N, C-alpha and C positions, 0 to 999 in steps of 0.2 A: 504494500500500500504506500510505502514511502519511497520517493524517487532517489536516484543515485546521488545527485548533488546534496540532498538533505542528509543522506547517510554519511557523506564526507564531513559535513558540518558536525554531526553528532560524534563521529569518530575523533575529530579534532578537539571537541570540547571534553571528551572522555580523557584524551591524552593530556589535557591541561588540568586534570583533576576536577572536572566539572560534570560529573556523571548525572547529577540531579538536573542541572541546567540542560543537558542533552535530552533528558526525558521530557522536560517542558517544551523544548523546541520541537520534538516529535509530536507531542500533543497539540501544540500550536498549529503545526502543519496539517494535522488531521481534522481538528474540530473548530478552530477559530477562523472565521472568514477573513480573507485578506483585507477586506474593507472595514474590519472591526476598529473602533476607536481605541486610541492608546489606553484610555481608562479601563476598558474592558480587558485588554491584554494584561495590564498591570494587575487587575483584580484576579484574573485567572492564574497568573504567575504566583500571586500571593497565596491563593488557595492551594495550588499544586505544591509549592515549597512548604507550606504549613503542614500539608498531608505527609510529605516526605519527612519533615522534622518530627512529626508525631510518631510515625512508624519507627524511625531510627531511635528516638528517645525511649519509646516503649520497649523495643527489643533490648536496648542496653539496660533497662530497668528490670526486665523479667528474667534475664539469664541468671542461672545459679552461679555462685562464686566459683572461681577456679579457672584453669586454662582449658580444660577438656570439657566438651559439651556433655551434659547429662542426658539421661533418657527424657527427663521432663523438658529440658531445653529443646531437644529434637521434636518432642510432641508439640510444644508451643510453636516452633518454627513451621512444622507441618500444618498446623491450623492457620497460620498466617498465609502460607503458600496456598492452601485450599481456598481461603477467602479471596485472595488476589486472583487466583486462576479462575474462579467463578465470575468475578467482575470482568476480567479480561475477555472471557467468553461472551458475556453480555455486550461489552463494548464493541467487540469485533462484529457481532451480529447487527448491532445498531449502525455501525459505520458502513457495513456492507449494504444494509437496507437503504441508508441515505445516499450512498454512491449509486445504487441502482436507480433511485428516484431521479438523480441528476442526469443519468444516461438517456 
């Protein structure tokens, strides 16, 4: 769904240590109209970054102490993975439907 030039931008941001920014740029390409006002883009970026910060802080706070992951850590990460995978499936279906409507 994302074109090659955009993939290159994402790869460059990741190499610069800006993985979350790369994710926002991909989201922006997929769901924010090119004609969107800057205020909308800024609000979407804030929401995206806040979600990323929430996830990261939550993971850091729920992990058991120690260097090795525990069974409970793995169970928690699996639940996060399942929740995000379900959302990704819904997002993909919605984007596909929207793209088909535009065609």
